[in-house]
C-alpha positions, 0 to 999 in steps of 0.5 A: 115919264117922257114922250119921244125925246125932249128938246130942252132949250132948242125951241128957244134957240130956233126963234128969231126974237126969243123971249120969256113970253114965247115957247122956250123949253121942252118941259114945265116952267113956272113964271109970275107976273103979267105977260108984259112983265113976266119973271122966271121962277123955275123950269123943269126941262126935258133933254133928249138923252143922257149921253151922246152929242146932241144939241137937244141935251141938257146943259150938263151933257157934252154939246148940250144946250145952255139955258136962256139968260132969263132962266139962269141957273133956276132949272132942273134938266133931265132925260128919260132915256140914256140913248137917242130915242129909237122911235118918235112917239114912244113913251119912256115909262121906265124912268120917272123924270124930275123925281129928285134922285 
């Protein structure tokens, strides 16, 4: 499920010196290695909505935000709602994210 709307990579884009060691995704990420030599393995990103023009959408949606270079194509991005969340703080329980279908 999702709470409010995800921001995909918007956290990453808003930082001056973004890195794998900082906040870079709205979702869950898997990395390996010590903090000074961390390697990205996989990320499950949460987008704001499935349709519409929004910089917080997944990369597959028009005007969606591209993943950071260290993530590459090693991610799965999805949204729990088709349209802009009507209200901040709302839970979207009608759709289970990252379930694979």
